[in-house]
C-alpha positions in Angstrom: 17.7 19.7 -27.8 17.1 23.4 -26.9 19.9 25.5 -25.5 19.9 28.7 -23.4 22.0 30.9 -21.3 21.5 31.7 -17.7 23.3 33.2 -14.7 24.0 31.5 -11.4 23.5 33.8 -8.4 24.7 33.2 -4.9 22.2 34.0 -2.1 23.4 35.1 1.4 21.6 34.1 4.6 19.6 37.0 6.3 22.1 37.6 9.1 25.0 37.8 6.7 23.1 40.2 4.5 22.3 42.5 7.5 25.9 42.5 8.5 27.0 43.5 5.0 24.3 46.3 4.9 25.5 47.6 8.3 29.2 47.6 7.3 28.2 49.3 4.0 26.3 52.0 5.9 29.2 52.7 8.2 31.6 52.9 5.2 29.3 55.4 3.4 29.1 57.7 6.5 32.8 57.9 6.7 33.1 59.0 3.0 32.8 62.6 1.9 29.9 63.7 -0.2 32.2 64.2 -3.2 33.1 60.5 -3.4 31.3 58.2 -5.7 30.1 54.8 -4.5 30.2 52.0 -7.1 27.7 49.2 -6.6 29.6 45.8 -6.8 28.6 43.7 -9.8 26.1 40.9 -9.4 27.7 37.7 -8.4 27.4 34.8 -10.7 28.7 33.1 -13.9 27.1 33.1 -17.3 27.0 29.5 -18.6 25.8 27.6 -21.5 22.9 25.2 -20.6 21.1 22.3 -22.2 17.6 21.0 -21.4 17.9 17.3 -20.6 14.7 15.4 -19.8 13.0 18.6 -18.9 15.7 19.8 -16.6 18.1 22.7 -17.4 21.6 21.5 -16.9 24.6 23.8 -16.9 27.4 23.0 -19.3 30.9 24.1 -18.9 33.3 23.7 -21.8 36.8 23.0 -20.8 40.0 22.9 -22.9 41.4 19.4 -23.5 44.3 18.7 -21.3 46.7 15.8 -22.0 48.2 14.2 -19.0 51.1 11.9 -19.7 54.3 10.8 -18.1 57.6 12.3 -19.2 60.0 10.3 -21.4 62.7 8.6 -19.5 65.9 9.2 -21.5 68.6 6.6 -21.3 71.3 9.0 -22.7 71.6 12.6 -24.0 71.2 11.2 -27.5 67.6 10.2 -26.9 66.8 13.6 -25.4 68.3 15.3 -28.4 66.1 13.2 -30.7 63.0 14.2 -28.7 63.9 17.9 -28.8 64.5 17.7 -32.6 61.2 15.8 -33.1 59.2 18.5 -31.2 60.8 21.2 -33.3 60.2 19.4 -36.6 56.6 18.6 -35.8 55.9 22.2 -34.9 57.4 23.3 -38.2 55.6 21.0 -40.6 52.3 20.2 -38.8 50.5 23.2 -40.3 51.5 22.1 -43.8 50.1 18.6 -43.1 46.8 20.0 -42.0 46.4 22.2 -45.0 47.5 19.5 -47.5 45.2 17.0 -46.0 42.2 19.4 -46.3 43.0 20.0 -49.9 43.4 16.3 -50.6 40.0 15.7 -49.1 38.5 18.4 -51.3 40.0 16.9 -54.4 38.6 13.4 -53.5 35.1 14.8 -53.1 35.3 16.6 -56.5 36.8 13.5 -58.2 34.0 11.3 -56.9 31.5 13.4 -58.8 33.4 13.1 -62.1 32.3 10.1 -64.2 34.7 10.9 -67.1 38.3 9.7 -66.8 39.7 12.4 -69.1 38.0 15.0 -66.9 39.6 13.5 -63.8 43.0 13.6 -65.4 42.6 17.2 -66.3 41.4 18.0 -62.8 44.4 16.3 -61.2 46.8 18.4 -63.3 45.0 21.5 -61.9 45.3 20.0 -58.4 49.0 19.4 -58.8 49.5 23.0 -59.9 47.5 24.2 -57.0 49.6 22.2 -54.5 52.8 23.5 -56.0 51.7 27.1 -55.9 50.6 26.6 -52.2 53.5 24.7 -50.8 56.5 24.4 -53.2 58.5 27.4 -52.2 58.1 26.8 -48.4 58.7 23.1 -48.6 62.0 23.6 -50.4 63.3 25.1 -47.2 62.6 22.0 -45.1 65.4 19.7 -44.0 65.4 16.0 -44.9 64.3 15.1 -41.3 61.4 17.6 -41.5 60.4 16.2 -44.9 60.3 12.7 -43.4 58.1 13.9 -40.5 55.8 15.7 -43.0 55.3 12.5 -45.0 54.2 10.8 -41.7 51.8 13.6 -40.8 50.2 13.7 -44.2 49.3 10.0 -43.8 48.0 10.7 -40.3 45.8 13.5 -41.4 44.6 12.3 -44.8 44.8 8.5 -44.5 47.0 8.4 -47.6 50.7 7.7 -47.7 52.9 10.1 -49.7 53.3 7.3 -52.3 49.5 7.2 -52.7 49.3 11.0 -53.1 52.0 11.1 -55.8 50.5 8.1 -57.6 47.1 9.8 -57.7 48.5 13.1 -59.0 51.4 12.0 -61.2 50.7 8.4 -62.0 52.3 5.0 -61.1 55.6 5.7 -62.9 56.3 9.0 -61.2 55.4 7.5 -57.8 57.7 4.6 -58.3 60.5 6.9 -59.4 60.2 9.2 -56.4 59.9 6.1 -54.1 63.3 5.0 -55.5 64.8 8.4 -54.7 63.4 8.3 -51.2 64.8 4.9 -50.6 68.3 6.2 -51.5 68.0 8.6 -48.6 66.7 6.0 -46.2 63.0 6.9 -46.4 60.0 5.0 -47.5 57.0 6.9 -49.1 54.8 3.9 -48.4 55.4 3.9 -44.7 52.1 4.3 -42.7 51.8 6.4 -39.6 52.1 4.4 -36.4 51.1 6.5 -33.4 51.5 3.7 -30.8 55.0 2.4 -31.5 57.2 3.8 -34.3 55.9 7.3 -34.3 55.0 7.7 -30.6 57.4 10.7 -30.2 55.7 12.4 -33.1 52.3 11.8 -31.7 53.3 13.1 -28.3 54.8 16.2 -29.9 51.5 16.8 -31.8 49.5 16.7 -28.6 51.8 19.3 -27.1 51.5 21.6 -30.1 47.7 21.2 -30.3 47.3 22.0 -26.6 49.6 25.0 -26.8 52.1 23.5 -24.4 54.9 23.8 -27.0 
């Protein structure tokens, strides 16, 4: 499908054009010879176009706008939860995007390695890479922000935090950290649920992505 750019121009009827010329002439006569007259720019809009079935069709790219109803809060506590959720999502969402991208790169590389020993050595390098990239900043997160981050990693990568730890550190380490997480009321095996449990997180993500928050 070929693409091109073109400009729309607006054409005036003859009588309007004559009127404009007359008014312009009167205006020029009233000006002194030392004044400069700037010709107005050509009217029109430069658009992207696509050729569809032999016809050139203009294409206008618009930003995605999410239209949704506001939450109805039964009490101030619910509003506080929503406010905190938005703040936490905005804080950790960039980390989830970067971590998910790295995990996908690791999976592509692992798929090309037939030798198990090579995979284990590679996973150790991956773990060091993730620590170097995120460890210092993630230490500053609160428990609530860490919980949101676990949710978002699953949303972006399709892997729960338990799966990630199991892949990088093995089943024993994953089970140990899962036990620690449970002591704090968290579950590393919990999957992201955009429609029910994590609807506030999903709404906050849309606001962040669209620049509304």
